[in-house]
mmCIF file of the N, C-alpha and C atoms, coordinates in Angstrom:
data_MODEL
# 
_entry.id   MODEL 
# 
loop_
_atom_site.group_PDB 
_atom_site.id 
_atom_site.type_symbol 
_atom_site.label_atom_id 
_atom_site.label_alt_id 
_atom_site.label_comp_id 
_atom_site.label_asym_id 
_atom_site.label_entity_id 
_atom_site.label_seq_id 
_atom_site.pdbx_PDB_ins_code 
_atom_site.Cartn_x 
_atom_site.Cartn_y 
_atom_site.Cartn_z 
_atom_site.occupancy 
_atom_site.B_iso_or_equiv 
_atom_site.pdbx_formal_charge 
_atom_site.auth_seq_id 
_atom_site.auth_comp_id 
_atom_site.auth_asym_id 
_atom_site.auth_atom_id 
_atom_site.pdbx_PDB_model_num 
ATOM 1   N N  . MET A 1 1  ? 38.014 23.424 16.183  1.00 0.00 ? 1  MET A N  1 
ATOM 2   C CA . MET A 1 1  ? 38.327 22.024 16.326  1.00 0.00 ? 1  MET A CA 1 
ATOM 3   C C  . MET A 1 1  ? 39.690 21.881 16.988  1.00 0.00 ? 1  MET A C  1 
ATOM 4   N N  . SER A 1 2  ? 39.856 20.815 17.670  1.00 0.00 ? 2  SER A N  1 
ATOM 5   C CA . SER A 1 2  ? 41.101 20.604 18.390  1.00 0.00 ? 2  SER A CA 1 
ATOM 6   C C  . SER A 1 2  ? 42.215 20.161 17.460  1.00 0.00 ? 2  SER A C  1 
ATOM 7   N N  . ALA A 1 3  ? 43.430 20.361 17.920  1.00 0.00 ? 3  ALA A N  1 
ATOM 8   C CA . ALA A 1 3  ? 44.590 19.927 17.156  1.00 0.00 ? 3  ALA A CA 1 
ATOM 9   C C  . ALA A 1 3  ? 44.654 18.408 17.156  1.00 0.00 ? 3  ALA A C  1 
ATOM 10  N N  . VAL A 1 4  ? 45.114 17.874 16.063  1.00 0.00 ? 4  VAL A N  1 
ATOM 11  C CA . VAL A 1 4  ? 45.236 16.427 15.946  1.00 0.00 ? 4  VAL A CA 1 
ATOM 12  C C  . VAL A 1 4  ? 46.685 16.058 15.675  1.00 0.00 ? 4  VAL A C  1 
ATOM 13  N N  . LYS A 1 5  ? 47.003 14.824 16.003  1.00 0.00 ? 5  LYS A N  1 
ATOM 14  C CA . LYS A 1 5  ? 48.363 14.347 15.752  1.00 0.00 ? 5  LYS A CA 1 
ATOM 15  C C  . LYS A 1 5  ? 48.577 14.214 14.247  1.00 0.00 ? 5  LYS A C  1 
ATOM 16  N N  . PRO A 1 6  ? 49.806 14.453 13.801  1.00 0.00 ? 6  PRO A N  1 
ATOM 17  C CA . PRO A 1 6  ? 50.097 14.256 12.379  1.00 0.00 ? 6  PRO A CA 1 
ATOM 18  C C  . PRO A 1 6  ? 49.793 12.814 11.966  1.00 0.00 ? 6  PRO A C  1 
ATOM 19  N N  . LEU A 1 7  ? 49.325 12.668 10.763  1.00 0.00 ? 7  LEU A N  1 
ATOM 20  C CA . LEU A 1 7  ? 48.993 11.345 10.252  1.00 0.00 ? 7  LEU A CA 1 
ATOM 21  C C  . LEU A 1 7  ? 50.213 10.678 9.636   1.00 0.00 ? 7  LEU A C  1 
ATOM 22  N N  . THR A 1 8  ? 50.228 9.375  9.720   1.00 0.00 ? 8  THR A N  1 
ATOM 23  C CA . THR A 1 8  ? 51.248 8.629  9.000   1.00 0.00 ? 8  THR A CA 1 
ATOM 24  C C  . THR A 1 8  ? 50.825 8.566  7.534   1.00 0.00 ? 8  THR A C  1 
ATOM 25  N N  . GLU A 1 9  ? 51.728 8.208  6.668   1.00 0.00 ? 9  GLU A N  1 
ATOM 26  C CA . GLU A 1 9  ? 51.393 8.064  5.250   1.00 0.00 ? 9  GLU A CA 1 
ATOM 27  C C  . GLU A 1 9  ? 50.304 7.018  5.055   1.00 0.00 ? 9  GLU A C  1 
ATOM 28  N N  . SER A 1 10 ? 50.370 5.962  5.829   1.00 0.00 ? 10 SER A N  1 
ATOM 29  C CA . SER A 1 10 ? 49.370 4.898  5.749   1.00 0.00 ? 10 SER A CA 1 
ATOM 30  C C  . SER A 1 10 ? 47.985 5.404  6.167   1.00 0.00 ? 10 SER A C  1 
ATOM 31  N N  . GLN A 1 11 ? 47.922 6.158  7.250   1.00 0.00 ? 11 GLN A N  1 
ATOM 32  C CA . GLN A 1 11 ? 46.646 6.704  7.708   1.00 0.00 ? 11 GLN A CA 1 
ATOM 33  C C  . GLN A 1 11 ? 46.068 7.674  6.675   1.00 0.00 ? 11 GLN A C  1 
ATOM 34  N N  . LEU A 1 12 ? 46.911 8.518  6.133   1.00 0.00 ? 12 LEU A N  1 
ATOM 35  C CA . LEU A 1 12 ? 46.472 9.468  5.123   1.00 0.00 ? 12 LEU A CA 1 
ATOM 36  C C  . LEU A 1 12 ? 45.953 8.736  3.880   1.00 0.00 ? 12 LEU A C  1 
ATOM 37  N N  . ALA A 1 13 ? 46.638 7.684  3.485   1.00 0.00 ? 13 ALA A N  1 
ATOM 38  C CA . ALA A 1 13 ? 46.204 6.893  2.328   1.00 0.00 ? 13 ALA A CA 1 
ATOM 39  C C  . ALA A 1 13 ? 44.848 6.235  2.584   1.00 0.00 ? 13 ALA A C  1 
ATOM 40  N N  . THR A 1 14 ? 44.627 5.769  3.799   1.00 0.00 ? 14 THR A N  1 
ATOM 41  C CA . THR A 1 14 ? 43.352 5.145  4.149   1.00 0.00 ? 14 THR A CA 1 
ATOM 42  C C  . THR A 1 14 ? 42.219 6.161  4.068   1.00 0.00 ? 14 THR A C  1 
ATOM 43  N N  . ILE A 1 15 ? 42.453 7.361  4.577   1.00 0.00 ? 15 ILE A N  1 
ATOM 44  C CA . ILE A 1 15 ? 41.432 8.402  4.528   1.00 0.00 ? 15 ILE A CA 1 
ATOM 45  C C  . ILE A 1 15 ? 41.174 8.816  3.080   1.00 0.00 ? 15 ILE A C  1 
ATOM 46  N N  . LYS A 1 16 ? 42.228 8.915  2.301   1.00 0.00 ? 16 LYS A N  1 
ATOM 47  C CA . LYS A 1 16 ? 42.078 9.248  0.875   1.00 0.00 ? 16 LYS A CA 1 
ATOM 48  C C  . LYS A 1 16 ? 41.245 8.182  0.168   1.00 0.00 ? 16 LYS A C  1 
ATOM 49  N N  . ASP A 1 17 ? 41.468 6.927  0.498   1.00 0.00 ? 17 ASP A N  1 
ATOM 50  C CA . ASP A 1 17 ? 40.676 5.840  -0.084  1.00 0.00 ? 17 ASP A CA 1 
ATOM 51  C C  . ASP A 1 17 ? 39.199 5.999  0.256   1.00 0.00 ? 17 ASP A C  1 
ATOM 52  N N  . GLU A 1 18 ? 38.905 6.381  1.495   1.00 0.00 ? 18 GLU A N  1 
ATOM 53  C CA . GLU A 1 18 ? 37.512 6.615  1.905   1.00 0.00 ? 18 GLU A CA 1 
ATOM 54  C C  . GLU A 1 18 ? 36.906 7.750  1.077   1.00 0.00 ? 18 GLU A C  1 
ATOM 55  N N  . PHE A 1 19 ? 37.661 8.825  0.925   1.00 0.00 ? 19 PHE A N  1 
ATOM 56  C CA . PHE A 1 19 ? 37.184 9.960  0.143   1.00 0.00 ? 19 PHE A CA 1 
ATOM 57  C C  . PHE A 1 19 ? 36.891 9.534  -1.295  1.00 0.00 ? 19 PHE A C  1 
ATOM 58  N N  . VAL A 1 20 ? 37.818 8.853  -1.910  1.00 0.00 ? 20 VAL A N  1 
ATOM 59  C CA . VAL A 1 20 ? 37.660 8.417  -3.299  1.00 0.00 ? 20 VAL A CA 1 
ATOM 60  C C  . VAL A 1 20 ? 36.467 7.467  -3.440  1.00 0.00 ? 20 VAL A C  1 
ATOM 61  N N  . PHE A 1 21 ? 36.267 6.599  -2.464  1.00 0.00 ? 21 PHE A N  1 
ATOM 62  C CA . PHE A 1 21 ? 35.146 5.661  -2.503  1.00 0.00 ? 21 PHE A CA 1 
ATOM 63  C C  . PHE A 1 21 ? 33.811 6.410  -2.586  1.00 0.00 ? 21 PHE A C  1 
ATOM 64  N N  . PHE A 1 22 ? 33.668 7.481  -1.837  1.00 0.00 ? 22 PHE A N  1 
ATOM 65  C CA . PHE A 1 22 ? 32.408 8.220  -1.817  1.00 0.00 ? 22 PHE A CA 1 
ATOM 66  C C  . PHE A 1 22 ? 32.313 9.289  -2.901  1.00 0.00 ? 22 PHE A C  1 
ATOM 67  N N  . ASP A 1 23 ? 33.420 9.599  -3.543  1.00 0.00 ? 23 ASP A N  1 
ATOM 68  C CA . ASP A 1 23 ? 33.424 10.539 -4.673  1.00 0.00 ? 23 ASP A CA 1 
ATOM 69  C C  . ASP A 1 23 ? 33.046 9.755  -5.924  1.00 0.00 ? 23 ASP A C  1 
ATOM 70  N N  . LYS A 1 24 ? 31.767 9.455  -6.049  1.00 0.00 ? 24 LYS A N  1 
ATOM 71  C CA . LYS A 1 24 ? 31.283 8.533  -7.086  1.00 0.00 ? 24 LYS A CA 1 
ATOM 72  C C  . LYS A 1 24 ? 31.558 9.002  -8.507  1.00 0.00 ? 24 LYS A C  1 
ATOM 73  N N  . ASP A 1 25 ? 31.552 10.321 -8.738  1.00 0.00 ? 25 ASP A N  1 
ATOM 74  C CA . ASP A 1 25 ? 31.811 10.799 -10.095 1.00 0.00 ? 25 ASP A CA 1 
ATOM 75  C C  . ASP A 1 25 ? 33.287 11.120 -10.339 1.00 0.00 ? 25 ASP A C  1 
ATOM 76  N N  . ASN A 1 26 ? 34.120 10.813 -9.353  1.00 0.00 ? 26 ASN A N  1 
ATOM 77  C CA . ASN A 1 26 ? 35.577 10.954 -9.473  1.00 0.00 ? 26 ASN A CA 1 
ATOM 78  C C  . ASN A 1 26 ? 36.036 12.347 -9.900  1.00 0.00 ? 26 ASN A C  1 
ATOM 79  N N  . ASN A 1 27 ? 35.359 13.374 -9.372  1.00 0.00 ? 27 ASN A N  1 
ATOM 80  C CA . ASN A 1 27 ? 35.772 14.727 -9.740  1.00 0.00 ? 27 ASN A CA 1 
ATOM 81  C C  . ASN A 1 27 ? 36.622 15.394 -8.658  1.00 0.00 ? 27 ASN A C  1 
ATOM 82  N N  . GLY A 1 28 ? 36.980 14.630 -7.609  1.00 0.00 ? 28 GLY A N  1 
ATOM 83  C CA . GLY A 1 28 ? 37.823 15.170 -6.559  1.00 0.00 ? 28 GLY A CA 1 
ATOM 84  C C  . GLY A 1 28 ? 37.065 15.970 -5.515  1.00 0.00 ? 28 GLY A C  1 
ATOM 85  N N  . ARG A 1 29 ? 35.736 15.877 -5.571  1.00 0.00 ? 29 ARG A N  1 
ATOM 86  C CA . ARG A 1 29 ? 34.900 16.596 -4.616  1.00 0.00 ? 29 ARG A CA 1 
ATOM 87  C C  . ARG A 1 29 ? 33.693 15.739 -4.269  1.00 0.00 ? 29 ARG A C  1 
ATOM 88  N N  . ILE A 1 30 ? 33.180 15.926 -3.072  1.00 0.00 ? 30 ILE A N  1 
ATOM 89  C CA . ILE A 1 30 ? 31.977 15.220 -2.642  1.00 0.00 ? 30 ILE A CA 1 
ATOM 90  C C  . ILE A 1 30 ? 30.843 16.241 -2.605  1.00 0.00 ? 30 ILE A C  1 
ATOM 91  N N  . ASP A 1 31 ? 29.832 15.998 -3.445  1.00 0.00 ? 31 ASP A N  1 
ATOM 92  C CA . ASP A 1 31 ? 28.687 16.905 -3.461  1.00 0.00 ? 31 ASP A CA 1 
ATOM 93  C C  . ASP A 1 31 ? 27.658 16.450 -2.419  1.00 0.00 ? 31 ASP A C  1 
ATOM 94  N N  . GLN A 1 32 ? 26.557 17.166 -2.317  1.00 0.00 ? 32 GLN A N  1 
ATOM 95  C CA . GLN A 1 32 ? 25.569 16.844 -1.292  1.00 0.00 ? 32 GLN A CA 1 
ATOM 96  C C  . GLN A 1 32 ? 25.016 15.436 -1.445  1.00 0.00 ? 32 GLN A C  1 
ATOM 97  N N  . GLY A 1 33 ? 24.724 15.016 -2.666  1.00 0.00 ? 33 GLY A N  1 
ATOM 98  C CA . GLY A 1 33 ? 24.200 13.668 -2.879  1.00 0.00 ? 33 GLY A CA 1 
ATOM 99  C C  . GLY A 1 33 ? 25.184 12.599 -2.436  1.00 0.00 ? 33 GLY A C  1 
ATOM 100 N N  . GLU A 1 34 ? 26.443 12.781 -2.777  1.00 0.00 ? 34 GLU A N  1 
ATOM 101 C CA . GLU A 1 34 ? 27.473 11.828 -2.370  1.00 0.00 ? 34 GLU A CA 1 
ATOM 102 C C  . GLU A 1 34 ? 27.639 11.830 -0.856  1.00 0.00 ? 34 GLU A C  1 
ATOM 103 N N  . PHE A 1 35 ? 27.539 13.017 -0.245  1.00 0.00 ? 35 PHE A N  1 
ATOM 104 C CA . PHE A 1 35 ? 27.664 13.112 1.207   1.00 0.00 ? 35 PHE A CA 1 
ATOM 105 C C  . PHE A 1 35 ? 26.505 12.392 1.891   1.00 0.00 ? 35 PHE A C  1 
ATOM 106 N N  . PHE A 1 36 ? 25.297 12.537 1.358   1.00 0.00 ? 36 PHE A N  1 
ATOM 107 C CA . PHE A 1 36 ? 24.146 11.851 1.935   1.00 0.00 ? 36 PHE A CA 1 
ATOM 108 C C  . PHE A 1 36 ? 24.332 10.339 1.863   1.00 0.00 ? 36 PHE A C  1 
ATOM 109 N N  . GLU A 1 37 ? 24.893 9.851  0.765   1.00 0.00 ? 37 GLU A N  1 
ATOM 110 C CA . GLU A 1 37 ? 25.177 8.418  0.636   1.00 0.00 ? 37 GLU A CA 1 
ATOM 111 C C  . GLU A 1 37 ? 26.222 7.983  1.662   1.00 0.00 ? 37 GLU A C  1 
ATOM 112 N N  . LEU A 1 38 ? 27.229 8.810  1.863   1.00 0.00 ? 38 LEU A N  1 
ATOM 113 C CA . LEU A 1 38 ? 28.266 8.533  2.862   1.00 0.00 ? 38 LEU A CA 1 
ATOM 114 C C  . LEU A 1 38 ? 27.631 8.415  4.244   1.00 0.00 ? 38 LEU A C  1 
ATOM 115 N N  . LEU A 1 39 ? 26.742 9.342  4.566   1.00 0.00 ? 39 LEU A N  1 
ATOM 116 C CA . LEU A 1 39 ? 26.113 9.311  5.885   1.00 0.00 ? 39 LEU A CA 1 
ATOM 117 C C  . LEU A 1 39 ? 25.192 8.107  6.059   1.00 0.00 ? 39 LEU A C  1 
ATOM 118 N N  . LYS A 1 40 ? 24.587 7.635  4.977   1.00 0.00 ? 40 LYS A N  1 
ATOM 119 C CA . LYS A 1 40 ? 23.753 6.437  5.073   1.00 0.00 ? 40 LYS A CA 1 
ATOM 120 C C  . LYS A 1 40 ? 24.582 5.240  5.532   1.00 0.00 ? 40 LYS A C  1 
ATOM 121 N N  . VAL A 1 41 ? 25.848 5.230  5.179   1.00 0.00 ? 41 VAL A N  1 
ATOM 122 C CA . VAL A 1 41 ? 26.748 4.160  5.599   1.00 0.00 ? 41 VAL A CA 1 
ATOM 123 C C  . VAL A 1 41 ? 27.157 4.362  7.061   1.00 0.00 ? 41 VAL A C  1 
ATOM 124 N N  . LEU A 1 42 ? 27.534 5.590  7.406   1.00 0.00 ? 42 LEU A N  1 
ATOM 125 C CA . LEU A 1 42 ? 28.019 5.873  8.764   1.00 0.00 ? 42 LEU A CA 1 
ATOM 126 C C  . LEU A 1 42 ? 26.896 5.883  9.796   1.00 0.00 ? 42 LEU A C  1 
ATOM 127 N N  . SER A 1 43 ? 25.761 6.409  9.397   1.00 0.00 ? 43 SER A N  1 
ATOM 128 C CA . SER A 1 43 ? 24.653 6.572  10.343  1.00 0.00 ? 43 SER A CA 1 
ATOM 129 C C  . SER A 1 43 ? 23.328 6.450  9.581   1.00 0.00 ? 43 SER A C  1 
ATOM 130 N N  . PRO A 1 44 ? 22.863 5.229  9.387   1.00 0.00 ? 44 PRO A N  1 
ATOM 131 C CA . PRO A 1 44 ? 21.664 5.005  8.571   1.00 0.00 ? 44 PRO A CA 1 
ATOM 132 C C  . PRO A 1 44 ? 20.422 5.771  9.027   1.00 0.00 ? 44 PRO A C  1 
ATOM 133 N N  . LYS A 1 45 ? 20.372 6.191  10.276  1.00 0.00 ? 45 LYS A N  1 
ATOM 134 C CA . LYS A 1 45 ? 19.178 6.873  10.787  1.00 0.00 ? 45 LYS A CA 1 
ATOM 135 C C  . LYS A 1 45 ? 19.271 8.403  10.702  1.00 0.00 ? 45 LYS A C  1 
ATOM 136 N N  . VAL A 1 46 ? 20.353 8.921  10.139  1.00 0.00 ? 46 VAL A N  1 
ATOM 137 C CA . VAL A 1 46 ? 20.503 10.374 10.057  1.00 0.00 ? 46 VAL A CA 1 
ATOM 138 C C  . VAL A 1 46 ? 19.388 10.944 9.178   1.00 0.00 ? 46 VAL A C  1 
ATOM 139 N N  . LYS A 1 47 ? 18.853 12.075 9.602   1.00 0.00 ? 47 LYS A N  1 
ATOM 140 C CA . LYS A 1 47 ? 17.785 12.738 8.863   1.00 0.00 ? 47 LYS A CA 1 
ATOM 141 C C  . LYS A 1 47 ? 18.383 13.703 7.851   1.00 0.00 ? 47 LYS A C  1 
ATOM 142 N N  . GLU A 1 48 ? 17.622 13.986 6.806   1.00 0.00 ? 48 GLU A N  1 
ATOM 143 C CA . GLU A 1 48 ? 18.122 14.825 5.726   1.00 0.00 ? 48 GLU A CA 1 
ATOM 144 C C  . GLU A 1 48 ? 18.532 16.211 6.221   1.00 0.00 ? 48 GLU A C  1 
ATOM 145 N N  . ASP A 1 49 ? 17.768 16.799 7.131   1.00 0.00 ? 49 ASP A N  1 
ATOM 146 C CA . ASP A 1 49 ? 18.129 18.125 7.629   1.00 0.00 ? 49 ASP A CA 1 
ATOM 147 C C  . ASP A 1 49 ? 19.431 18.087 8.427   1.00 0.00 ? 49 ASP A C  1 
ATOM 148 N N  . GLN A 1 50 ? 19.657 16.981 9.153   1.00 0.00 ? 50 GLN A N  1 
ATOM 149 C CA . GLN A 1 50 ? 20.917 16.826 9.885   1.00 0.00 ? 50 GLN A CA 1 
ATOM 150 C C  . GLN A 1 50 ? 22.083 16.680 8.903   1.00 0.00 ? 50 GLN A C  1 
ATOM 151 N N  . ALA A 1 51 ? 21.862 15.925 7.844   1.00 0.00 ? 51 ALA A N  1 
ATOM 152 C CA . ALA A 1 51 ? 22.899 15.734 6.838   1.00 0.00 ? 51 ALA A CA 1 
ATOM 153 C C  . ALA A 1 51 ? 23.244 17.057 6.160   1.00 0.00 ? 51 ALA A C  1 
ATOM 154 N N  . LEU A 1 52 ? 22.228 17.839 5.834   1.00 0.00 ? 52 LEU A N  1 
ATOM 155 C CA . LEU A 1 52 ? 22.468 19.125 5.190   1.00 0.00 ? 52 LEU A CA 1 
ATOM 156 C C  . LEU A 1 52 ? 23.225 20.073 6.122   1.00 0.00 ? 52 LEU A C  1 
ATOM 157 N N  . GLU A 1 53 ? 22.865 20.070 7.391   1.00 0.00 ? 53 GLU A N  1 
ATOM 158 C CA . GLU A 1 53 ? 23.570 20.897 8.369   1.00 0.00 ? 53 GLU A CA 1 
ATOM 159 C C  . GLU A 1 53 ? 25.035 20.470 8.476   1.00 0.00 ? 53 GLU A C  1 
ATOM 160 N N  . GLY A 1 54 ? 25.272 19.152 8.526   1.00 0.00 ? 54 GLY A N  1 
ATOM 161 C CA . GLY A 1 54 ? 26.635 18.647 8.583   1.00 0.00 ? 54 GLY A CA 1 
ATOM 162 C C  . GLY A 1 54 ? 27.431 19.014 7.347   1.00 0.00 ? 54 GLY A C  1 
ATOM 163 N N  . PHE A 1 55 ? 26.804 18.865 6.187   1.00 0.00 ? 55 PHE A N  1 
ATOM 164 C CA . PHE A 1 55 ? 27.468 19.210 4.933   1.00 0.00 ? 55 PHE A CA 1 
ATOM 165 C C  . PHE A 1 55 ? 27.909 20.667 4.954   1.00 0.00 ? 55 PHE A C  1 
ATOM 166 N N  . THR A 1 56 ? 27.012 21.538 5.391   1.00 0.00 ? 56 THR A N  1 
ATOM 167 C CA . THR A 1 56 ? 27.298 22.973 5.437   1.00 0.00 ? 56 THR A CA 1 
ATOM 168 C C  . THR A 1 56 ? 28.469 23.266 6.369   1.00 0.00 ? 56 THR A C  1 
ATOM 169 N N  . LEU A 1 57 ? 28.534 22.579 7.495   1.00 0.00 ? 57 LEU A N  1 
ATOM 170 C CA . LEU A 1 57 ? 29.633 22.789 8.433   1.00 0.00 ? 57 LEU A CA 1 
ATOM 171 C C  . LEU A 1 57 ? 30.971 22.297 7.874   1.00 0.00 ? 57 LEU A C  1 
ATOM 172 N N  . ILE A 1 58 ? 30.941 21.189 7.158   1.00 0.00 ? 58 ILE A N  1 
ATOM 173 C CA . ILE A 1 58 ? 32.169 20.607 6.611   1.00 0.00 ? 58 ILE A CA 1 
ATOM 174 C C  . ILE A 1 58 ? 32.688 21.421 5.429   1.00 0.00 ? 58 ILE A C  1 
ATOM 175 N N  . ASP A 1 59 ? 31.769 21.970 4.635   1.00 0.00 ? 59 ASP A N  1 
ATOM 176 C CA . ASP A 1 59 ? 32.124 22.772 3.459   1.00 0.00 ? 59 ASP A CA 1 
ATOM 177 C C  . ASP A 1 59 ? 32.614 24.146 3.917   1.00 0.00 ? 59 ASP A C  1 
ATOM 178 N N  . ILE A 1 60 ? 33.818 24.172 4.449   1.00 0.00 ? 60 ILE A N  1 
ATOM 179 C CA . ILE A 1 60 ? 34.384 25.355 5.093   1.00 0.00 ? 60 ILE A CA 1 
ATOM 180 C C  . ILE A 1 60 ? 34.390 26.577 4.165   1.00 0.00 ? 60 ILE A C  1 
ATOM 181 N N  . ASN A 1 61 ? 34.738 26.381 2.915   1.00 0.00 ? 61 ASN A N  1 
ATOM 182 C CA . ASN A 1 61 ? 34.813 27.524 1.998   1.00 0.00 ? 61 ASN A CA 1 
ATOM 183 C C  . ASN A 1 61 ? 33.480 27.826 1.313   1.00 0.00 ? 61 ASN A C  1 
ATOM 184 N N  . ALA A 1 62 ? 32.437 27.095 1.673   1.00 0.00 ? 62 ALA A N  1 
ATOM 185 C CA . ALA A 1 62 ? 31.064 27.337 1.189   1.00 0.00 ? 62 ALA A CA 1 
ATOM 186 C C  . ALA A 1 62 ? 30.943 27.356 -0.331  1.00 0.00 ? 62 ALA A C  1 
ATOM 187 N N  . ASP A 1 63 ? 31.678 26.450 -0.996  1.00 0.00 ? 63 ASP A N  1 
ATOM 188 C CA . ASP A 1 63 ? 31.581 26.385 -2.454  1.00 0.00 ? 63 ASP A CA 1 
ATOM 189 C C  . ASP A 1 63 ? 30.608 25.310 -2.933  1.00 0.00 ? 63 ASP A C  1 
ATOM 190 N N  . GLY A 1 64 ? 29.903 24.678 -2.008  1.00 0.00 ? 64 GLY A N  1 
ATOM 191 C CA . GLY A 1 64 ? 28.885 23.708 -2.383  1.00 0.00 ? 64 GLY A CA 1 
ATOM 192 C C  . GLY A 1 64 ? 29.376 22.284 -2.549  1.00 0.00 ? 64 GLY A C  1 
ATOM 193 N N  . VAL A 1 65 ? 30.645 22.048 -2.287  1.00 0.00 ? 65 VAL A N  1 
ATOM 194 C CA . VAL A 1 65 ? 31.225 20.702 -2.354  1.00 0.00 ? 65 VAL A CA 1 
ATOM 195 C C  . VAL A 1 65 ? 32.250 20.550 -1.231  1.00 0.00 ? 65 VAL A C  1 
ATOM 196 N N  . ILE A 1 66 ? 32.544 19.306 -0.911  1.00 0.00 ? 66 ILE A N  1 
ATOM 197 C CA . ILE A 1 66 ? 33.566 19.014 0.093   1.00 0.00 ? 66 ILE A CA 1 
ATOM 198 C C  . ILE A 1 66 ? 34.800 18.505 -0.643  1.00 0.00 ? 66 ILE A C  1 
ATOM 199 N N  . ASP A 1 67 ? 35.886 19.261 -0.557  1.00 0.00 ? 67 ASP A N  1 
ATOM 200 C CA . ASP A 1 67 ? 37.123 18.800 -1.183  1.00 0.00 ? 67 ASP A CA 1 
ATOM 201 C C  . ASP A 1 67 ? 37.882 17.924 -0.182  1.00 0.00 ? 67 ASP A C  1 
ATOM 202 N N  . PHE A 1 68 ? 38.980 17.351 -0.622  1.00 0.00 ? 68 PHE A N  1 
ATOM 203 C CA . PHE A 1 68 ? 39.692 16.420 0.244   1.00 0.00 ? 68 PHE A CA 1 
ATOM 204 C C  . PHE A 1 68 ? 40.186 17.079 1.521   1.00 0.00 ? 68 PHE A C  1 
ATOM 205 N N  . ASP A 1 69 ? 40.678 18.309 1.443   1.00 0.00 ? 69 ASP A N  1 
ATOM 206 C CA . ASP A 1 69 ? 41.176 18.980 2.649   1.00 0.00 ? 69 ASP A CA 1 
ATOM 207 C C  . ASP A 1 69 ? 40.058 19.162 3.679   1.00 0.00 ? 69 ASP A C  1 
ATOM 208 N N  . GLU A 1 70 ? 38.877 19.539 3.225   1.00 0.00 ? 70 GLU A N  1 
ATOM 209 C CA . GLU A 1 70 ? 37.741 19.692 4.135   1.00 0.00 ? 70 GLU A CA 1 
ATOM 210 C C  . GLU A 1 70 ? 37.334 18.336 4.713   1.00 0.00 ? 70 GLU A C  1 
ATOM 211 N N  . PHE A 1 71 ? 37.324 17.325 3.862   1.00 0.00 ? 71 PHE A N  1 
ATOM 212 C CA . PHE A 1 71 ? 36.992 15.971 4.296   1.00 0.00 ? 71 PHE A CA 1 
ATOM 213 C C  . PHE A 1 71 ? 37.981 15.488 5.345   1.00 0.00 ? 71 PHE A C  1 
ATOM 214 N N  . LEU A 1 72 ? 39.247 15.759 5.114   1.00 0.00 ? 72 LEU A N  1 
ATOM 215 C CA . LEU A 1 72 ? 40.303 15.331 6.029   1.00 0.00 ? 72 LEU A CA 1 
ATOM 216 C C  . LEU A 1 72 ? 40.117 15.953 7.410   1.00 0.00 ? 72 LEU A C  1 
ATOM 217 N N  . VAL A 1 73 ? 39.827 17.233 7.456   1.00 0.00 ? 73 VAL A N  1 
ATOM 218 C CA . VAL A 1 73 ? 39.597 17.909 8.743   1.00 0.00 ? 73 VAL A CA 1 
ATOM 219 C C  . VAL A 1 73 ? 38.424 17.249 9.455   1.00 0.00 ? 73 VAL A C  1 
ATOM 220 N N  . TRP A 1 74 ? 37.338 17.037 8.730   1.00 0.00 ? 74 TRP A N  1 
ATOM 221 C CA . TRP A 1 74 ? 36.148 16.408 9.315   1.00 0.00 ? 74 TRP A CA 1 
ATOM 222 C C  . TRP A 1 74 ? 36.455 14.994 9.793   1.00 0.00 ? 74 TRP A C  1 
ATOM 223 N N  . TRP A 1 75 ? 37.102 14.209 8.953   1.00 0.00 ? 75 TRP A N  1 
ATOM 224 C CA . TRP A 1 75 ? 37.392 12.808 9.283   1.00 0.00 ? 75 TRP A CA 1 
ATOM 225 C C  . TRP A 1 75 ? 38.282 12.703 10.521  1.00 0.00 ? 75 TRP A C  1 
ATOM 226 N N  . GLN A 1 76 ? 39.240 13.593 10.648  1.00 0.00 ? 76 GLN A N  1 
ATOM 227 C CA . GLN A 1 76 ? 40.144 13.561 11.794  1.00 0.00 ? 76 GLN A CA 1 
ATOM 228 C C  . GLN A 1 76 ? 39.481 14.047 13.072  1.00 0.00 ? 76 GLN A C  1 
ATOM 229 N N  . ASN A 1 77 ? 38.505 14.912 12.965  1.00 0.00 ? 77 ASN A N  1 
ATOM 230 C CA . ASN A 1 77 ? 37.962 15.566 14.138  1.00 0.00 ? 77 ASN A CA 1 
ATOM 231 C C  . ASN A 1 77 ? 36.598 15.092 14.608  1.00 0.00 ? 77 ASN A C  1 
ATOM 232 N N  . CYS A 1 78 ? 35.710 14.754 13.691  1.00 0.00 ? 78 CYS A N  1 
ATOM 233 C CA . CYS A 1 78 ? 34.353 14.532 14.202  1.00 0.00 ? 78 CYS A CA 1 
ATOM 234 C C  . CYS A 1 78 ? 33.437 13.684 13.326  1.00 0.00 ? 78 CYS A C  1 
ATOM 235 N N  . TRP A 1 79 ? 33.930 12.839 12.455  1.00 0.00 ? 79 TRP A N  1 
ATOM 236 C CA . TRP A 1 79 ? 33.022 12.046 11.624  1.00 0.00 ? 79 TRP A CA 1 
ATOM 237 C C  . TRP A 1 79 ? 32.129 11.165 12.467  1.00 0.00 ? 79 TRP A C  1 
ATOM 238 N N  . TRP A 1 80 ? 32.593 10.733 13.620  1.00 0.00 ? 80 TRP A N  1 
ATOM 239 C CA . TRP A 1 80 ? 31.840 9.812  14.472  1.00 0.00 ? 80 TRP A CA 1 
ATOM 240 C C  . TRP A 1 80 ? 30.621 10.466 15.120  1.00 0.00 ? 80 TRP A C  1 
ATOM 241 N N  . GLU A 1 81 ? 30.491 11.778 15.017  1.00 0.00 ? 81 GLU A N  1 
ATOM 242 C CA . GLU A 1 81 ? 29.335 12.446 15.600  1.00 0.00 ? 81 GLU A CA 1 
ATOM 243 C C  . GLU A 1 81 ? 28.053 12.103 14.865  1.00 0.00 ? 81 GLU A C  1 
ATOM 244 N N  . TYR A 1 82 ? 28.159 11.496 13.719  1.00 0.00 ? 82 TYR A N  1 
ATOM 245 C CA . TYR A 1 82 ? 26.986 11.082 12.979  1.00 0.00 ? 82 TYR A CA 1 
ATOM 246 C C  . TYR A 1 82 ? 26.660 9.677  13.376  1.00 0.00 ? 82 TYR A C  1 
# 
């Protein structure tokens, strides 16, 4: 992924708010179900296999959840691809 400009505190807070909004169980991680719900908002026509592929790519450490750092990288670089 390409380098991105540093975020302002306000931008970082906005992204954190997005993460928290989709972290429905408030455990600090977005699981596959929460990610699928997120994608329904961003791209209502996304197919389940596409969502699973995206989830796998975003889950950099392959622990089965997307933490805030992984979400931040995705949000800054390519969330609009959905």
